[in-house]
C-alpha positions in Angstrom: 28.5 -5.3 30.6 28.4 -1.6 31.3 28.2 -0.7 27.6 25.2 -3.0 27.2 23.4 -1.3 30.1 24.2 2.2 28.7 22.9 1.2 25.2 19.7 -0.2 26.7 19.1 2.9 28.7 19.5 5.1 25.6 16.7 3.1 23.9 14.1 4.0 26.5 11.8 6.7 25.3 8.3 7.9 24.7 7.0 5.6 22.1 4.0 5.8 19.9 2.2 3.9 17.2 0.4 6.4 14.9 -2.3 5.2 12.5 -4.0 7.3 9.9 -7.7 6.6 10.3 -11.0 7.3 8.7 -12.5 7.1 12.2 -11.7 5.7 15.6 -13.3 5.3 19.0 -12.7 4.1 22.5 -15.3 2.1 24.5 -15.1 1.5 28.2 -17.7 -0.7 29.9 -19.9 -0.6 26.9 -19.9 3.2 26.6 -18.2 5.1 23.8 -16.0 7.6 25.7 -14.1 9.1 22.8 -14.4 9.2 19.0 -12.9 11.0 16.0 -13.4 11.2 12.3 -10.6 11.5 9.8 -7.2 11.9 11.5 -4.8 9.9 13.6 -5.0 7.3 16.3 -2.0 7.7 18.7 -1.1 4.9 21.1 1.3 6.5 23.6 3.7 4.7 25.9 5.9 6.6 28.5 9.2 5.2 29.6 11.1 5.8 32.8 13.0 9.1 32.7 10.9 10.6 29.9 10.5 14.4 30.0 8.4 17.1 28.5 11.0 17.5 25.7 10.2 13.9 24.6 6.5 14.6 24.5 7.1 17.9 22.6 9.3 16.1 20.0 6.7 13.4 19.6 3.8 15.7 19.3 5.5 18.0 16.8 6.6 15.0 14.7 3.1 13.5 14.7 1.1 16.6 13.8 3.6 17.7 11.1 4.2 14.3 9.4 3.0 14.5 5.8 0.9 11.3 5.9 -2.3 12.6 4.3 -2.8 12.7 0.6 -2.9 15.9 -1.4 -5.0 16.5 -4.6 -2.5 14.5 -6.6 -2.8 11.5 -4.3 0.7 11.9 -2.8 1.3 11.9 1.0 2.1 15.6 1.2 -0.2 17.0 3.9 0.1 16.9 7.7 -2.6 16.5 10.3 -2.5 20.3 10.8 -2.9 21.0 7.1 -5.8 18.6 6.5 -7.1 19.6 9.3 -7.6 16.3 11.0 -8.5 15.0 14.5 -6.5 13.0 17.0 -7.5 10.2 19.3 -5.0 9.6 22.1 -4.8 6.3 23.9 -2.3 5.5 26.7 -0.5 2.2 26.2 2.3 1.2 28.5 2.6 -2.1 26.7 4.5 -0.3 24.0 7.5 -0.4 26.4 7.4 -4.2 26.7 10.7 -6.0 26.8 10.2 -9.5 25.2 13.9 -10.5 25.1 13.7 -13.1 27.9 11.2 -15.8 28.3 7.6 -15.7 27.2 6.2 -13.2 29.6 6.8 -9.6 28.6 8.5 -7.3 31.1 7.3 -3.8 31.6 10.1 -2.5 33.8 11.0 0.2 31.2 7.5 1.7 31.5 7.2 4.8 33.8 5.3 4.5 37.1 1.6 5.2 36.5 1.5 8.5 38.4 4.5 9.9 36.6 3.4 8.5 33.2 0.0 10.2 33.7 1.6 13.6 34.2 3.4 13.3 30.8 0.3 11.8 29.1 -1.8 14.7 30.4 0.8 17.2 29.2 0.8 15.6 25.7 -3.0 15.7 25.6 -3.1 19.4 26.7 -0.4 20.4 24.2 -2.1 18.5 21.4 -5.5 20.2 22.3 -3.8 23.6 21.9 -2.5 22.7 18.4 -5.1 20.5 16.7 -8.7 21.2 15.7 -10.1 18.3 17.8 -8.5 15.9 20.2 -10.2 13.1 22.0 -8.7 10.6 24.5 -9.2 7.3 26.1 -9.1 7.0 29.9 -5.6 6.6 31.4 -5.1 3.1 32.9 -8.6 1.9 31.9 -9.3 -1.4 30.0 -10.5 0.0 26.6 -11.9 -1.4 23.4 -10.4 0.6 20.6 -12.1 0.5 17.2 -10.7 2.0 14.0 -10.8 2.0 10.3 -7.2 2.3 9.2 -6.8 4.5 6.2 -4.2 3.1 3.8 -3.2 1.4 5.9 -0.7 4.0 7.2 0.9 3.0 10.5 4.1 4.4 11.9 6.3 3.8 15.0 7.7 7.0 16.4 10.3 7.1 19.2 11.2 10.3 21.0 14.8 9.3 21.5 15.3 9.5 17.7 15.5 13.3 18.2 18.9 12.7 19.8 20.1 10.7 16.8 18.6 13.3 14.4 20.2 16.2 16.3 16.9 17.8 17.2 
């Protein structure tokens, strides 16, 4: 029983879904509040216990992933090299636990006040490294529109850095 609990705790992490897009936007109450052209749409979920190191790992991984095509048509260029834009959307539902029953549990998600601090840190750090960053509104009900390019969609988990030795 103790081993299972330890394993479960190790799986908690900042999680993201990253989609390469031709364009993406966020609408709240009928108003477009954020939009980007070519780049990545990042859905970001913060887990209990996450730290700045998790956000840094995730940001570095996202902006340096070679998911954009070069002149030969191979995925050889990063968001920084393109240069591309980023749309950041908070999404605590990425931390859903669906193991029991039919109603997802969100107990692994960080409390909103703490999650917002890490989300804002990620946003500020991304803004310092990428040509253009736009963001949805934390805790708002949003309509997200996108044209997925590829499609290229990846799941990135900050705790992988521990497995990778980073």
